[in-house]
C-alpha positions, -999 to 999 in steps of 0.1 A, spaced: -135 692 -11 -107 670 3 -94 670 38 -63 692 31 -84 718 13 -108 719 43 -78 722 66 -65 752 48 -100 768 47 -104 764 84 -69 777 91 -77 808 71 -110 813 89 -100 806 125 -63 800 131 -44 820 156 -11 806 142 -14 814 105 -17 792 74 18 787 61 23 754 80 -9 740 67 2 746 32 34 727 39 15 698 53 -5 694 21 27 688 2 42 662 26 16 635 31 27 608 41 48 577 38 35 560 70 -1 564 60 4 538 32 1 511 58 -34 523 68 -22 525 104 -35 553 127 -59 569 102 -75 582 133 -56 588 166 -47 557 184 -67 547 215 -57 523 242 -38 521 275 -2 526 287 14 513 319 37 542 327 16 570 343 2 548 370 25 518 374 60 531 363 84 502 364 60 480 385 46 459 356 43 422 350 24 398 328 -4 393 353 -11 430 354 -11 433 316 -35 403 312 -58 417 339 -57 451 321 -67 435 288 -95 417 305 -108 449 321 -106 468 288 -129 442 273 -152 436 302 -158 473 309 -168 480 273 -138 503 266 -126 480 238 -159 485 220 -154 522 222 -121 520 204 -95 514 231 -76 486 215 -39 490 223 -25 476 255 10 491 258 39 482 280 62 511 288 97 510 302 112 482 324 98 451 307 132 437 296 163 422 312 192 446 317 214 426 293 207 412 258 210 376 250 242 360 237 229 367 202 221 403 210 184 400 213 162 418 238 149 395 265 117 398 285 124 401 322 120 365 334 108 375 369 80 397 356 71 380 322 80 344 327 57 333 299 75 356 274 62 383 251 49 360 224 26 343 249 15 377 262 8 390 227 -12 359 219 -33 364 250 -40 401 242 -48 392 206 -72 366 218 -92 394 235 -94 412 202 -68 438 213 -33 448 202 -1 447 222 23 476 223 59 477 236 86 503 245 121 509 235 145 538 231 166 554 203 196 554 226 219 529 243 196 525 274 160 533 281 151 562 303 148 540 334 184 528 328 171 493 336 170 479 301 189 483 268 179 507 241 177 499 204 204 522 191 225 501 168 201 472 171 172 486 151 168 459 125 172 431 151 148 446 175 122 453 149 123 417 137 121 405 173 90 427 180 74 414 148 81 378 157 65 383 191 34 398 175 39 433 187 15 459 172 28 492 185 62 507 194 67 537 217 103 548 210 120 571 235 149 595 235 173 588 264 210 580 263 212 589 227 249 599 225 239 633 211 230 619 177 206 640 158 170 626 162 165 631 125 191 604 120 182 580 148 144 579 144 142 571 106 164 540 111 138 524 133 110 535 110 127 517 81 134 486 103 97 484 113 86 486 76 110 458 68 100 437 98 71 419 80 45 432 105 24 464 106 36 481 137 23 516 148 54 538 153 51 564 181 80 587 185 88 600 220 113 627 212 98 651 237 94 678 211 130 690 215 138 691 178 103 701 165 94 666 153 60 677 139 81 692 110 99 660 101 82 630 118 51 629 96 72 611 69 84 584 92 60 579 121 23 576 131 26 600 161 52 621 177 55 636 212 54 674 210 61 679 247 80 667 278 63 642 301 29 651 315 23 651 353 -10 644 370 -14 682 377 -35 709 362 -6 732 353 13 704 336 -17 694 315 -22 731 305 15 735 295 15 703 274 -16 711 254 -5 747 248 28 735 233 10 708 213 -14 734 199 14 752 182 18 723 158 -18 717 150 -14 722 112 11 693 109 -13 665 121 -36 644 100 -46 609 91 -17 586 96 3 610 118 -7 628 150 7 653 175 10 637 209 9 659 241 14 627 261 -9 602 277 -40 607 297 -39 612 335 -77 608 340 -83 587 370 -49 590 387 -61 613 414 -41 645 410 -69 666 394 -105 673 401 -134 658 381 -139 690 361 -102 693 354 -101 657 341 -132 664 320 -113 694 305 -82 672 300 -101 645 281 -122 669 261 -93 691 248 -72 660 241 -101 646 220 -107 679 202 -69 682 195 -69 647 179 -44 635 204 -38 598 210 -62 587 237 -40 564 259 -55 558 293 -29 561 321 -48 549 351 -55 514 366 -85 503 346 -89 472 368 -99 495 397 -112 527 381 -141 546 397 -175 550 380 -166 587 377 -134 579 358 -152 554 336 -178 580 327 -152 604 316 -132 579 295 -162 563 279 -181 592 266 -189 580 230 -197 615 217 -164 630 228 -145 600 215 -163 604 182 -148 639 179 -113 624 184 -120 597 158 -137 618 132 -127 607 97 -119 642 85 -88 641 108 -82 678 113 -68 688 147 -88 714 165 -70 744 180 -72 774 202 -90 801 182 -97 828 208 -82 837 241 -93 864 265 -73 860 298 -81 826 312 -111 821 289 -105 802 257 -124 790 227 -110 759 210 -126 746 177 -120 725 147 -139 712 116 -155 678 115 -168 656 87 -202 665 73 -197 703 75 -199 702 113 -177 720 138 -166 711 173 -162 740 197 -151 740 234 -156 769 258 -128 763 283 -126 783 316 -90 780 328 -96 807 354 -105 806 391 -141 818 389 -173 808 370 -177 828 338 -200 835 309 -183 825 278 -192 830 241 -181 818 208 -192 837 177 -196 819 144 -168 842 131 -144 826 156 -150 791 144 -154 792 107 -192 791 104 -209 817 81 -224 845 101 -260 840 90 -261 803 96 -287 787 119 -269 760 139 -280 733 162 -256 726 191 -251 691 207 -237 693 242 -214 663 244 -214 660 282 -251 668 288 -261 648 257 -287 674 248 -294 693 216 -303 730 215 -330 747 195 -315 765 164 -289 792 173 -279 823 155 -246 841 154 -231 826 186 -232 801 214 -226 809 250 -226 791 284 -218 797 320 -187 776 326 -174 767 361 -138 772 371 -114 748 354 -143 733 335 -152 730 298 -184 729 277 -179 711 244 -204 711 215 -207 697 180 -223 724 159 -243 714 128 -254 742 104 -290 739 94 -294 767 69 -286 804 65 -309 827 85 -327 855 66 -318 880 94 
């Protein structure tokens, strides 16, 4: 059974949103996937959430060094992405974007060479309008071909493409122009739309991009994280290998949430097949932050080759069950307590697409333990704002 058939089966068994969208996805796969880019959700780091406009080449080099020396690179974090404010306010006399000389005196080609020498990839930022969102550097509207060729010449591997100062032009007109320009640039560049979900990009972006923002910007706050993942969940059926829903970058390690809230953040992003783009200072992260970001079993859920986005399958007040199919007939399930008090939470096999009589072994991805065979359901006592996440592997059908 291929991935799209499995997707439809799971939607029919467990979706709270219905199966019509999944059927549409099956018929639209996928022009960008031909490049074999982002067959699993992209992983890496982005400068914006922690540093904003305060970036320079020393910081980017140190970040690349830290991603390698910490072991994050071996876990799959390979993109080192500059966000806004890297360029001069004005283009050159020939119309080219120019790296800000005060912050990147060696230039982008030298920076890309350095990042590549570490076995990593360099990402960059632009905007589908006249200026970027900071209003401190030019956007690429009307310069798409020129900018794409410039990025390719520098050795850029990833483009985050924002939505500010767009003259009111339909995003379904603006964003495909850069997609075509990147394809014609002579270099394979991952294309990440940042349209903020305003015009439902999950419907039209799979044909032109490798990921698309479904939401506005995340903040380092519990309520913001919840709002973004709930919006993102509505579009689960449109994601798959080569193109992913993006509820925005990770805030883990930036200090605005508790450890358990960050554990929930990372777990649900992984289950939802969201891009895992670290947003903290990896040169100074705590052991606690590193433990959250480096859990190989949670990362494996995100990077599972089946490529089906998990979703919310049961909600009872603040208590939610999220689940999704994995390769090898396995299922990932999360018991997520969004409420203020510790609670006993249960997921029945019927909620998550497992035959009722199946015997199942459950792997706790944070405790790194495996249960004895379970029948009919899994339950746990879950602390406030915490999550328990498991990979369930059916063993056989029970006789009772």
